[in-house]
N, C-alpha and C positions, 0 to 999 in steps of 0.2 A: 371324429364325428363332426359334421358341418355345424358351424355356429359356436363350437367350443374353442375358447381361446387357449393357446398354448402358453403355459407359464414357465418362466425360467426356474432352474433348480434353486432351492432355498439358499444354498451357499452363494450363488451368483447374486441373488436378490440382496443378501446380507452385505456382500462386498460393495454392491452399487449404493446401498443405503449409507454405508460407512463412508464411501467416497463423497457422497453428497454432504454428509454432516461435516466432513473435514474441509470440503471445498468452500462451503458457505462463509465461514469466518475468514478463510484465506482470500476469498474474493473481496470481502469488505476491506481487509487490511491492505492488500496490494492495490486495489482501486484507489484507495485514499492516498497512498504513497505516490502512485503514478500521477494522480491529479495534481498533487502539490509540486512534484518534480517537473511537471510540464506547464505550470502556471506562471507566465511571465509577469503578471501583475503582482504575484507574491514575491518574486525576486525583486521587483522594483520597490515594493514596500520594505523589504529587508535592507536594501542598499541605503534607503533613507533613514530607517529606524536605527541602524547600527553604524551610521556615519562612514559608509564605505568610500565616499568621495574624499573625505579627509584622510582616511587610512591609506588609500591608494594614490592619492594625488591626481586622480582622474575625474573629469566631469561626469555628472550623472548620465548624460546622454550616451557617453562611451560605455559606461557600466551597464546601462539598460540594453544597449545593443549586444554587449558581451553575454548578458544573461540569456537573451534570445538565442544566441549562437550556441550556448551550452545546451539549451533545450533541444535545438535542432541536432546537435551532436549525439544526444541520446537516441534519437530516432533514425539517423542516417547511417550510411555504411562507411563513413570516414574512420580510418584507423587512429588518427591523432587529432587532437583539438588544437588548431592553429588560429589564434585570434590576434589580429593586428590592431593596435590603438595608436592614436596620435597624441604625443606628449611634447608640448612646447613646439608645435609645428613639425615634428619629426615622427615618422612611423617606427614602431618597435613592437616586438611580441608582447602580448599581455602576460603570458606565463613562461616561466623557465622550464628547462627540460625535466626537472624533477616533478613539477606540477603537471606537465603534460603527460608524463608517465603515470602519475597517480590518477589522472582523469581517465586514462585508458582502462585502468582497473575499475574505476567507478562506473564507466560505461558498461563493462562486462557484467558488473553486479546489477546494474539497472536493466540491462537487456534480459538477464535471467529472471529478474522480478517481473518484467513485462510478460515473459513466456508463462510464468506461473499464474499471473493474472488472467491471461487468455485461456489457459488450461482449466482454471477454476471456473471461469464463466461457462465454458463448454460443458463441464461436468454438471454444474447447477442447472443450466437450461436443459441439457440433455436428459437429466434424470426427471425433471418435471415433465418434459415432453413425452418421454417413453414410459416411465413408470406410473405416472399419474394420468396424463391425458390420453395416451394411446392404449396401453395395455390395461390400465385400471388396477395394476397390482398394488399400488399404494393409494389410499384414499387421501383426500385433502386433510382430514384430521391427522392421518398418519404422517403426512408431509409436515404439518405444523409441529407435531411432536418431535419429528426428526430435526427440524430447524431449531427448535429450542434446545435439543441435546447438543447440536453442533455449536450453537452460540454459547452454551454453557461451558463446553470444553475450551472454546476459543477465548472466552472471557477469563478463564483460569490461567491460560498461558500468557495472555496479554497482561493480566493483572500482576503476575510475577515480574514481568519486565518493567511494568509501570512502577512497582515498588522500588526497584533498583534505580530507575531514572529519577524519581522524586527524592529519594533519600540521599543520593550521591551521583549527580549527573556526570561530573567529571570522570569518575571511575567507570560508570556505565558506558560513557562515550568511548573511553579508551578500550574497554573490554570489547565493545562492538567492533572497533577497528581491528583489534588483534584477532578476532574470530573471522571477520569478513575478508581481510587481506593477508596475503602470505608474505608481505614485505613491510618495510617501515617508511615507504614513500609518503604516507599520510602524515608523517611527523614534519610539519612545515614551520617555518620561522615567521611569526606575525610581524616582525620588523622588516622583512624583505620580500616575502612571498605574497603576491597579490591574491592568490586563491583564498588563503585564510583571512586576508584583509577584507575581501568581499563577503566571505561567509564565515565570520568568527563563531566561536563556540556558543555565545549567547543566541545567535541566530538559529543554530541547530537545537538549542534547548527550547526556544519558542516553537520551532517547527515540530519537535517531538510532542510537546504538549498540545499543539493544535491538532496534529494527526490523531493523538489519543482521544481528544474530545470529539472529533468527527467520527472516528471509529465507534466510540461509545454511543453517540447519537444514532447512527445507522443501526447498530445492533439493538438498541433499545426500541427503535421504531418497529423493526422486524419482530422482535420478541413480543412487543405489545400487541401487534396485529395477530400473531400466532396464538398468543394466550387468550385474546378476546374471542377469536374464532372458536377455540376449543371450549371456552366457557359458554358461548352462545349455543353451539351445537350440542353440548352436553345437556343444557337446559331444555332445548327443543326435543332431544331424545327422551329425557325424563318425562316431559309433558305428554309425548305421544304414547309412552309406555303406560302412564297413569290413565289416559283416556281409553286405551285398549283394554 
């Protein structure tokens, strides 16, 4: 009949809603990690806060340039990270072959994270556009409830990881590497390998806590907005019912 909207089968609606609920916390987490990984200012802060110049024997200007080249490497199509620095007037590679091979693995991991981030963004925006704005199959109240459900599930998962990180960061960091990488190239020597001298474990511990705080703030803002909307619209509905 003209004017009657076609609705998707309930199972498709359910799968789409579940995809949105899963994608929302994924979007928050991956966006945060992607922002930190691409922030040259944060790298510069880390080099200064954790004495990278003393550890590597390189001037901060060279380290800052190297940090930017690492960021560029995550985004470009280069297979290997080749950075040349000047030491005592002579040029030499910043990283050894083992470090270069490990950074190739890191790049693969980061590129996968970027794709997950982009897919999560498409799912979140696509669901809002199609299910809420276009077809009206999901009300804004329904969207708010779904967002709270997704954030709740995401908070549970992140909370478990946070407990491990806070109670024993060394072991949690080692476990992450053992899961994320299929080799032991990440086991570097802080006395000789500049990669770990530039990015020592305390840097990653600070970064983990920073990412956790940023993720928590974003989730809290979205949850507060959804909860406030549900509360206000419920009150409005109750008032309208009492008047009627």
